[in-house]
N, C-alpha and C positions, 0 to 999 in steps of 0.2 A: 598523696595526691598531688605533689609537683611533677613528680614521674609520669602521671597519668595526662596531664596538661601538657607537657612536653610531646609524649608521644601521639597526641591529638593534634597537636600543631604540627609536629614533621609529617604526620600523614595527610594532613590538609595542603601543606605546603608542596609534597611531593605529586597532588594532583590538581594544581591549581595554579595558575598565572604563569606561564610561560610567555605566551602572549596577550595582549589584551582581550577579555572575554574567554578565555583558553581554559577547557576542562580537561585535563591529562591523565590517563591511566597507560602511558606508554611504557613498554618493555617491563610489564608487572608479570606477564607470563600466566595471566588466568584462563582458565577453563570455563568459558560460559555457554552453558549449554542449554539452561531454561529460565525461564522467569523470574525462579527464585535465586539463580546464581546471579543477576544482576539487579538485584533489589536496591542495593546501596548505589549504583550507576545511576539506576533510574531515579532515585530520589534526589543524587546531586545534580542531574541534568534538570528535573521540574524547579529545584529550588535555585539555581543559578539564573538570576535575573541580567538579561542581556548576553546571552550564551551565543558565543560568535563562532567557536571552534572545539571540535571534539576529537581528542586523541585516542585511537584504540590500538595502535601498532603494535606488534610482540604478544597480541593476545589472541585467542581461539574463540569466535563467537558462531554458536550454533543456530539454526533457524528461528527457535523460540526464544531465545535470548535476544537476537537482531528484532524481533517482532516488538517485544517489551521495550527495547531501546528507541525503537522508531516512534513508537506511541507517545513517548515522553518527548520526541523531538518535534511532534506536531503542532505544537504552540509556541516554536521558538523561531519567530519571523525574523529577527536579526542573524540568523545563523548564516555562516560565509563559508567556513573553511573545514572540510572533511580530510583529516589523517589518518586512512583507513588503510595502509600498507600492510602486509604482513600478518593478517587477521583471520587467516582460514586454515592455520597450520594443522594438519591431521583431518581436516572435514572431509566428507565426501564430496565429491564434484557436484552430484545431485543437490546439495545442501546450501551452495553457493548461491544459485540464481534467485531462489526464495527470498536469501536474505538480503541480498541487495535491493531486491524489488521493495522490500518491506521498508527498509531505510529512503529510498530513493521517493516511495510515494509519500512516507513522512515529510520529507523536506520539501515536496511540490504542495503538500496540503498546508504546510507551515507559512507559504509564501517566501522562502528563503530565498535569497539571492547571492549564489555561491561564487566565491573567487578561486578556490583551489579545490581541487579533487584528486585525491592522490589514493590510488589503489594498486601501488608497484608490490611486487612480491607475493601476488596472489595467482598460485597456477591456477585459474579457473578457465582458461581456455576460450572459445568463442561462446560457449554458452554463459559465460561470466559477462561477457559483452553484451549478451541480450538482457542480462539482468540491470544494466544501467541505460539501457538503450532508452527506455521512455524519458528518463532522469535527464538525458542529456538532450533530448527534442523539448523538453519543457521550458518555461520562463524561468525557472530556478536556474538554469544555466547559459540565460542568455548573457549575464556578467561574468561567465566564467575566464579567468586569466591564465590559470594554470591548470593543465591536466596531464597527471603523470600516471603512467601506466607500464611502466618497466618491468621486464621479467615476468608477464602474466601468461605467457604462452598463448596468447589470440591465435596465432596462425594467419593463414591467408582470409579464411571466413569470416575471423574477428574484425581482422583490418577492414573489411569491407563494410561491414555493420557499423564499426565506429566510424568509417569515412561518410557514411551516409547519414548516419545519425547527426555528426557535426556540420554537414551542408543543409540539413534540416534545421536544424539549430540558428545556422548562421540566415537563412533564408526567411524563416518565421521573427527572429529578433530583427532584421532589416524593415521587414514590412512595418513593423511597430516604431520604426525611426531610432531604433537602439542596438545597431548591428553587433553581433559577438565579436569581440575584442580580446580572442584570446593571445597570449602572449608566449606562454612555454609550454612547448608538446614533448613529453618525454616516453619514449615507448622503446627501447633496447631491449635486445633478447627475445624477440617475440615471433621469430620465423613468419615476418611478413612476405619475405619474399617478392619478386616482382609486380604481382597482382595486387597484393595487400599494400604496396609502397606506392602504385600508380594510383591507386582509388585512393590513398590519403593525400598525394600530391595534389587531385583534384578539388579535395576540399581546401586544403592550405591555399591554393589558387583563390577560390571565392573569398576565405576569411581575410586574408591581406596584411595580418595584424602581427603576426608571431615575428618574435624577437630571438626565441631560442627553439632550436629543432634537435633534439638527440635521437638518432634513431640507428645505434649501432648494435652490429652484430645480427643481423637480421636475413642474412643468406639472399640480400638484394644484389644484382647485377645490373649491366649497362642498361637494360631498359629502363628497369625501375629508377638508375639514379638520373638518366635523362628526363624522366617525368618529373622526379624531384628537383631537377635544374630549371624546368619552367616554372615549378612552384616559387623558386628562391627569387626569380624574376617578380613576382607578385607581392614580394612580402619587403619591401625598400627599409623596413626598420630592424632587419634580423641581424643580430649581434652574433649568435654562435651557430654555429652549424657543425654537429657532430655525427659523421656517419661512419665510425671507425669498424674495421672489419667486415666491410662489405666488399664486393668484387665489382670495381669500376671498370678495369683495362682501359686502353688508352679512349676508346668512345665516349665510356661515362665520364670521364676525368676532363676531355676536351668540353663536353656538353656543358660540365660543371663550371670550366673556367670561363665559358662565355658567360653562363648566367651570371656569374659573380661580378662580371664588368659593370653589371648596372647597380651594384652595392656599393654604398657610401658608409655603412653602419658596422659592417662586418669586423667584429674584433676577434674571434676565434675561429680558427678552421681547424677542424682535424679529420683527416683523411688518412689517417696511419691505418697499415694492414690493409690497405684498399686496391692492391697492385695497379698502381696508377702510371707506373713504368716511364722511361724517358720522355715520350711524347706527349703523355699527361702533365707530368711535372714541368716541361718545357711550357706547356700551354698555361696551366696554373701560373707559373713566374712571369709570365706576359701580362696577365689580369694583373699581379701584386704590382708589378712595377709602373702600370699605367692607372692604377686607382688603389683601392682601399686603404685610405688614409689613416685610418686609426687602429690599424690590424696589430694585434699583442701577440698573438700565437699562431704558430703555422706549424702544424703536424702531417708531415708525408714520410712518416717512417715504414719501413717494412714494404717498400712499394717496387722493389727489382728497379730501383733507380740509378742509373750509371754515374760515373763521375762527372762527365760533362754537363748532365742534366742538373746535378746536384750543385754544381757552380753557377749556373744560368740561376738556379733559386736563390743561391747566396746573394748574387748580385742584384736579384730583383728586390732585396729586402733593404739593401743600402740604405735608401732615405725613409725609412719607416722608423720615426724616433719614438714612436710608443711601443715597438717590438719588445716583449719581454721574452718569448722562446721561439726558437726555431729548430725543429726535430726531425733529422735526416737519417736516426739511424736504422739499423738493421737493413741498409740497402746495399747496393754493388758497386761501391768506390774503391775496394782496395787498399792496402795500406799506403801507397803512396797518393791515391785520392782523398784518403782521411787527412793526410797531413796538408796534402793542396787544400782543402777545404779549411781546416783549421787556421791554416795563414792566412785564407783570403779573408777569413771573419775577424781574425785578429787586425789584418791591415785596415779594416772598416772600423776598427774599436769596438766589435760586436762580438768578440770572443767569449765573453760570459753568456751570452745568448745561445749559444749552440749547445744543444744537448749532446750527452755523451753519445760516442759512435763506438761503444763495446760490444756490440752486436752486429758490426758490418760483417757482410755475408763474402766478402772478397771480390777481386775482379770478376765480371761476367764469363760467358762462355763466349765461344765464336759466334757472332751475329749474322753469319751467310745466310741462315735459314730463318730468320725473324720472321719472315711474311707466313712462312709456311707454320711456323711454331705459334703465331698469332690465330691462325685458323683452327689449330690443333685446339688452344685453350679455348675458343668460343665451342667446339665439340664439345668439350670437357664440362663448361659450364651449362649447357644444353642438357648434358646428361645429370650432372649434379641437379639440376633443377627439376629433372623428370625423378629420379632417385627422392629427392626432398618431397616432391608431392607424394608419391605411394607413402612415404612415412607419415604424412600430415595426414592422409586419409586414415591410415593406420591408427594413429595416434588421438584422432578425433572419434574413431569407433570405439577406442577404449575408453575416453571419456565418457561414454554412455554407460560402461558397465557400472552396475551400483555398487561395487565395492571398490571402485577408483578413486583414492585419497587425494587431495590437494596437498600437494608438497612443492616445493622448490624445483622447477623443469630441470635446473642443471644437476640436480641429486637423481634423476629418473630417466633421463633420456640421453643419448650419445651424439647428438648433433655435433657438438663441442669438439669430440674427437676428430669428427670427421672433417670438421673445418681445421683443427690442427693439422692434420694430416694433409690437407690440400694446401695450405699456406703457412707453414709451422713459424712459430714465432718463440720465444722464452714467455712471454706474458700469457699467450693462450695454454702452454704447455703446466703454468703454474695455476691457472685459472680453472683447470680440469680437477683440481682438489686431490684429495687422498686415495680416489678412487680411479686415478687418471691411467696407472699400468693397466687395470683391467678393462677400462672403455677404451683403449687404444687396441688390446689384444682382441677385442670383439670386432673391431672393424676390419682385421687382418685375415684374410683367409691363408694360411700358410701352404696350401696346396698349389697356389700362385707363386712360384718363387721369385719372379722379377718383380711383382707387386708388394711382397714382403720382404725383399732387400730393398726396394725403393723406402718401406715405410721404416726400417731400420734407418737409412740414410738421413731420413726426413727427422727423425728424433734426434738422432746423434747432431745433426747440422745447428743444433740450437745449444749444443753443449759449451759451456762456459767455466773454465778451471776457476775463474777468481771469484765466481758467485756460487757458494755452496747449496742455495734453495735449488738453483736452475741445475746444476751439475747431478743433485742428486733425484733431481726428477727426471733426469734423463737417464741416468743408470737403471734406476728403478724401474723405468719403462722398458729400456733395453733390455735387461734381465728378464722380465716376464715375457717379452715377445721372442727372445731366442729359446727360454727354458720350452716354450711351446714349438719352436721349431725342431729343437734337437729331440724332443721326446715322441714326435710323431712318428718318424721312422728315418733309417739312415738313409733313405732315397731322398725324403724333403730336405732333410740337412745337406746332403751333397748337392742338390739343386739350388739352395740358398746360396752357398759358399760360392758357388759356379755365377750365379745369378751377381752376386755382391762383387766378385772380380770383372765382371764386363761393365757393371755400374762404374765401377771406381777406374775403368779406362785401363787395365791390367791385363786382358784379353778381350778377343773380339768377337762379335756374335753373328751367329749366322743369320740371325733376326734383324740385324741393323738396330739394337738397341742402343739409343743416345746415351753414352756416358754423362755424370753428372760434373758440376765443377766441385772437385774435393776441397774440403775445407778442415782445419785442423781436428776440429770435433768428430768427425768421421772416424778418424784414426785413434783418436783418445778414447772414444767409447769402444771401439774395437778392441784396444790394448786392454782395457777393463775386463770385458766379455773374455778374451782369451784367457784370463786366468781364474774364470769360474769353472766347478766341476763340470757343470752343464756343457760346455764346450769340449767338442770330441778332440783326441789327441790328432787324428789322421785329418782333423780339417784344418787344425794349427799347422799340421806338417805342411799343407797344401798353400796354405797363406804364407809362411815363412818362404816358401820356392818363389811366390812371385812378389813377396814385398822385398828380395834380395835383388831382383832386377832393376836395373836401370830404366826409370820412365818419368817421362815429362809431367804426367798429371800428378805426380807426389812431389815434385820439386818445391812448391811453395809452401808445404808442409813438412820442413826437414827435420825440426825437433821432435815433432809428434811422431813422425816415421821411423826416427832411429830410436825412439823408445819402445814403440811396437816390435821392430825388429829386433830388439832386446829382450823383450819379455817373451816374444814367440820362441827364440834359441832357449830359453830358459825353462820353457815350458814343453817344448818338443822332445 
């Protein structure tokens, strides 16, 4: 009897009282298909006086089960918080909108006044946004403070629907004298791109109460960033701005720097992996030095920032007495630049605030053709947008297929591999997960020798001898790519090696292909590759011949070059 009482008590505690008025089934892995499967949950909801929050994360809810839960919620007028992330795993895409509609209708009927709506990690696409459209426009959301839609695959279409719903909500709530006061907006990993981001930026301008904006990894380029910069100016209480892993370029970075000059509340700026470049970093540094009095964190990592610009940024934070972290890792500082930066931070008694520089990319290439390169980058961005638009249309078509299941986008789509190959970083490579080698391989057409060689160098550029996770991820990806190359045909293999020598600056190209800045990782990954069975003996001999020649391009990688030469000698 005592054991039964303890079991009942443990079960009760597992379901209740995390926050005031909260009922939780978080992480229980329940498969809730029909009304019978949710009888217990329905009873608990009905019996819970003053229910304010319901946690369903980590379960899978079908249409009929959602209708039964919704029916129980219809009388819960004090309801405020929906913690409904990751609750449609394995469901058909067609199931999700009606399930969301049922739950939303119930909350509206109950007269609920929501403060939190979290539907993150539900890969519902644009149709899923339509499932919450009426709810977002209703009086149930006039009081909404947190909207979390991270990793939902909304796409451009979903972003536009969401933006229109928020603007309508703000308009209607303002007319009643209680304007929407949204504070936290989270929508990372949603493929919003420029059009989706621009639509949301207009909504943010209207709302004006945001304190946190998190929109990382959305394929947003400078037009979308510029639109978001305008929105920043209209949200004076903004504390956190996270746009990590979007492509600013100088244009977007300068626009954002100008917008932030109007802010006095910013504490966290995360523009890592955003390609802000020296001009953008310098503009941001000027804004930091002139204002942002309570700045705590500034992330400008992996942005192709040079030593001079990095030092300007460091000087800019000199008087920021609340600063906790400055991240300039993964830029183009070089060994001497890293040392100078560390010395400067130490001289300002801020050395402990500087993040690791372990992934520094070395000194940049000759900048004589910067203007031409910038134009090329803009063209590349436009091409990427067109390609992503085609992918978007294809994916939205797939979403309408009846047997398309709702699974996390990262496990079923390959844009992340494309993003890594466009702007590689160790973090991006690791985030690709266990299938990274296959995902990268799918992005590379080995018939294009230059593109294949570029892919090899981009993968190997993030190689880190002292980080086993990154090291293994690089070597695994390199092996998969080169096995595909050398198993195709002898011609493909020969063309790859020739293109690789061109990009390493060891032979000149008739097509005027510009060599890369050689880093140790390139040679370390190549040294691993030539020891593998898939690497042809004749290709090793070619590499050995060119590696033995004196070449300025390899002088900065003396140790790695010597090791590669030794291995080639032993293997040839």
